[in-house]
C-alpha positions in Angstrom: 178.0 97.9 32.3 175.4 98.6 29.6 175.3 94.9 28.4 175.0 93.7 32.0 172.1 96.1 32.6 170.2 94.8 29.6 170.9 91.2 30.6 169.6 92.0 34.2 166.6 93.7 32.7 165.6 90.8 30.5 166.3 88.3 33.4 164.0 90.3 35.7 161.3 90.5 33.1 161.6 86.8 32.5 161.3 86.1 36.2 158.3 88.3 36.6 156.7 86.6 33.6 157.3 83.1 35.1 155.9 84.1 38.4 152.8 85.7 36.7 152.2 82.6 34.6 152.6 80.4 37.6 150.1 82.3 39.6 147.7 82.6 36.7 147.8 79.0 35.6 148.4 77.4 39.1 146.7 79.4 41.8 147.4 77.9 45.2 144.1 76.0 45.3 144.7 74.5 41.9 148.5 73.8 42.1 149.5 70.2 41.4 149.7 67.8 44.3 153.1 66.3 44.8 153.4 62.5 44.3 155.1 60.6 47.2 157.9 58.3 46.1 157.4 55.6 48.7 154.9 54.5 51.4 156.1 53.8 54.9 153.7 51.4 56.7 154.9 52.0 60.2 154.3 52.1 63.9 155.7 54.0 66.8 158.0 51.5 68.6 158.1 51.6 72.4 161.7 51.3 73.6 162.2 48.5 76.1 163.5 48.7 79.7 165.6 45.7 79.1 167.5 44.4 76.0 165.7 42.6 73.3 165.7 38.8 73.7 164.9 38.0 70.1 161.7 37.6 68.1 160.1 40.8 69.3 159.9 42.3 65.8 158.4 39.1 64.2 154.8 39.9 65.0 155.2 43.4 63.6 156.7 42.1 60.4 153.7 39.8 60.0 151.4 42.8 59.8 153.1 44.0 56.6 154.7 46.9 58.4 157.9 48.1 56.7 158.9 51.0 59.1 159.0 52.0 62.7 160.0 55.1 64.6 162.3 55.0 67.6 161.8 57.6 70.3 164.5 58.6 72.8 163.6 61.3 75.3 165.1 64.4 76.7 163.7 66.0 79.9 162.5 69.6 80.7 161.4 70.4 84.2 159.0 73.2 83.3 157.5 74.6 80.1 159.2 78.0 80.8 162.5 76.6 81.8 165.2 76.7 79.1 167.2 73.9 80.6 167.0 70.5 78.7 168.6 67.3 80.1 169.6 64.4 77.9 172.3 61.8 77.4 172.1 59.7 74.3 174.7 57.3 75.6 173.5 57.0 79.2 172.9 53.3 79.9 171.1 54.2 83.1 167.8 55.0 81.4 165.6 52.6 79.5 167.8 50.3 77.3 165.6 50.9 74.2 166.3 54.6 74.3 170.1 54.4 74.6 172.4 54.5 71.6 173.1 50.8 72.1 169.4 49.9 72.2 168.6 52.1 69.2 171.3 50.4 67.2 170.2 46.9 68.2 166.6 47.6 67.3 167.7 49.1 64.0 169.8 46.0 63.2 167.0 43.5 64.1 164.4 45.4 62.1 166.7 45.8 59.1 167.0 42.0 58.9 163.2 42.0 58.4 163.2 44.8 55.8 161.8 47.3 58.3 163.1 50.8 57.9 163.7 53.2 60.9 163.0 56.8 61.6 164.7 58.4 64.7 162.2 60.7 66.4 163.6 62.3 69.6 161.0 63.8 72.0 161.1 66.2 74.9 159.3 65.0 78.0 158.0 68.0 80.0 157.1 67.4 83.6 153.4 68.0 84.2 152.7 69.1 80.6 153.5 68.4 77.0 155.9 69.8 74.4 153.2 72.0 72.8 153.3 74.2 75.9 157.0 74.9 75.9 157.4 78.7 75.7 160.1 81.0 77.0 159.2 84.2 78.7 162.0 86.5 77.5 164.4 86.7 74.6 167.4 85.6 76.7 165.6 82.4 77.7 164.6 81.8 74.1 168.2 82.0 73.0 169.3 79.6 75.8 166.5 77.2 75.0 167.4 77.0 71.3 171.1 76.6 72.3 170.2 73.7 74.5 167.8 72.2 72.0 170.4 72.3 69.3 172.8 70.4 71.5 170.2 67.8 72.1 169.1 67.2 68.5 172.7 67.4 67.2 173.6 64.5 69.4 170.9 62.4 67.8 171.7 63.8 64.3 175.3 62.4 64.7 173.9 59.1 66.0 171.5 58.9 63.1 174.4 59.6 60.7 176.7 57.0 62.4 174.0 54.3 62.2 172.8 55.4 58.7 169.2 55.9 59.9 167.5 57.2 56.7 165.2 59.8 58.3 165.6 62.1 61.4 162.7 63.9 63.0 164.0 67.3 64.1 161.3 68.0 66.7 157.9 66.9 67.9 154.8 69.0 68.8 156.9 72.1 69.8 153.9 74.3 68.8 154.8 77.4 70.7 158.4 77.5 69.4 157.8 77.1 65.7 156.8 80.7 65.1 160.5 81.5 65.5 161.1 80.5 61.9 164.7 81.7 61.6 165.8 80.0 64.8 164.4 76.7 63.4 166.1 77.3 60.0 169.4 77.6 61.8 168.8 74.4 63.7 168.0 72.6 60.4 171.1 74.1 58.7 173.3 72.8 61.6 171.7 69.4 61.4 172.4 69.1 57.7 176.1 69.8 58.3 176.4 66.4 60.2 173.5 64.4 58.9 173.1 63.3 55.3 169.6 61.6 55.5 166.2 63.1 55.1 164.6 65.5 57.6 161.0 65.9 58.9 159.3 67.8 61.7 156.4 66.2 63.6 153.8 69.1 63.8 150.7 68.8 66.0 147.5 68.7 63.9 146.7 72.2 65.3 150.1 73.5 64.2 151.2 72.3 60.8 149.4 75.0 58.8 151.3 77.8 60.6 154.8 76.4 59.9 156.9 78.4 57.4 160.1 76.2 57.3 158.6 73.2 55.6 160.6 74.2 52.5 163.8 73.4 54.4 162.7 69.9 55.1 162.0 66.8 53.0 158.5 66.0 54.4 155.6 67.7 56.1 155.1 65.7 59.2 151.8 65.7 61.1 150.8 64.3 64.5 147.4 63.5 63.0 145.0 63.4 66.0 142.3 65.2 64.2 138.9 64.9 65.8 136.6 62.9 63.5 133.3 62.8 65.3 131.4 64.4 68.2 129.6 61.2 69.0 130.4 58.0 70.8 130.2 54.8 68.6 130.3 56.7 65.3 129.6 54.9 62.0 132.3 54.4 59.3 130.5 56.8 57.0 130.6 59.5 59.8 134.3 58.9 60.4 135.2 59.2 56.7 133.2 62.4 56.5 135.3 63.6 59.5 138.4 63.5 57.2 137.1 65.8 54.6 138.1 69.1 56.2 141.5 67.9 57.5 142.4 66.6 54.0 141.6 70.0 52.5 143.9 71.7 55.0 146.7 69.2 54.4 146.4 69.6 50.6 146.7 73.3 50.9 150.1 72.9 52.6 151.1 70.3 50.1 150.4 72.6 47.2 152.1 75.5 48.9 155.4 73.7 49.8 155.3 70.8 47.3 156.3 68.3 49.9 154.9 64.8 50.6 153.2 64.1 53.9 154.0 61.6 56.6 151.7 61.1 59.6 154.5 60.9 62.2 151.8 59.7 64.6 148.2 58.8 64.5 146.3 56.6 66.9 143.0 55.8 68.6 142.1 54.3 72.0 139.9 51.2 72.1 137.0 53.2 73.6 133.6 54.4 72.3 134.8 58.0 72.3 138.0 57.3 70.4 137.2 59.7 67.5 136.1 62.6 69.6 139.4 63.7 71.1 141.9 61.1 69.8 144.9 62.7 71.6 143.5 62.1 75.1 145.6 59.7 77.1 144.2 56.3 78.2 144.5 57.2 81.9 142.0 59.9 81.4 139.5 57.5 79.9 139.1 55.1 82.8 135.3 55.5 83.1 134.7 55.2 79.3 133.2 52.1 77.8 135.8 50.0 75.9 135.2 49.3 72.2 137.6 47.5 69.8 135.0 48.1 67.1 135.2 51.9 67.3 139.0 51.8 67.3 139.0 49.5 64.3 136.5 51.7 62.4 138.8 54.7 63.0 141.7 52.8 61.4 139.5 51.8 58.5 138.3 55.4 57.9 142.0 56.5 57.7 142.9 53.8 55.2 139.8 54.4 53.0 140.4 58.2 52.8 143.9 59.5 53.6 146.0 56.4 52.8 145.0 56.5 49.1 146.1 60.1 48.6 149.1 60.6 46.2 150.9 62.8 48.6 150.7 60.3 51.5 154.3 59.0 52.0 153.7 57.1 55.2 152.0 56.6 58.5 153.2 55.6 62.0 150.5 54.3 64.3 150.8 55.1 68.0 151.9 52.7 69.5 153.5 49.2 69.3 154.9 47.3 72.2 157.8 44.8 71.7 155.8 42.2 73.7 152.1 41.5 74.2 150.3 44.3 76.0 147.0 43.9 77.8 146.4 47.3 79.4 142.9 48.7 78.8 142.1 51.3 77.6 145.2 51.8 75.4 146.2 53.2 72.0 147.9 50.1 70.7 146.2 48.0 68.0 148.1 45.0 69.2 145.9 41.9 69.6 142.8 43.9 68.8 140.5 44.3 65.8 142.5 47.4 64.8 145.5 45.2 64.1 143.4 43.1 61.7 142.4 46.3 59.8 146.0 47.6 59.8 147.3 44.2 58.6 144.7 43.9 55.8 145.6 47.3 54.3 149.4 47.0 54.9 149.5 43.7 53.1 147.5 45.1 50.1 150.3 47.3 48.9 
């Protein structure tokens, strides 16, 4: 007992000394920045209603992209309703979101050297996932029980198909304060899935999350506003990244995890940098501008892309076939595609 006590005392002193030296020499603002081991050059792939006919991934491959995210959906009727409906193997929904469609897209993209991330979403009627919030403890327990069932189905599918990265949730901003509930979800997923895990936090949410240490990456839906003006200059847009980068690097230093922009995108409109998250159907009266969209892409590449902790980006969004709707987020067939291609092919 006496020897054990001395050993415990010395161990405790050593631990305290290590912690003290770590805080003294590496305060949070000066802690080293983690180095990403790879760089995913990706897009958010839009699942098709019908099966692929062949050749749909060739144009994407020509841009230098080496990754895509696939997004099957579950459905929730109301932000306060704990019921979640999904069926990963239901052939009645869009083919590209079924297990068969996900596997076929995976197989075709792998042939071109394009990696996949599986990124399930919840579609909320009349709202968005960031507003999901239960009104009592019983409903919270039921919601997490339902959510676990949903994400575990896709974790098993990702393991079966050997998809290397699974996103455990997207923009669930009013749920992530329940840290222990999310840690339990992560623990359950790791029991059936051997790949890497990420969570796609809204840009207003990522600094508040405490369970990054249980994941492999910090994931950010990076719709940061970059300007208050229409038709901003490149210099103005690059300046708009200064504060977001500082916030991101604070989290990187705290958790020592690389970062993936699980989504980022801009409409082809003059106000693209003001509120980048606004959907195209809310921009009908705004002047179109491929130039502003392209400048937003260039500002990203000339600031964030070069950071050592940046492990990848997924641009919202890419259609399997030519898409001519205006306004829209896609860079396809626009000047933004030229910018994306130029930087993707550099690396």
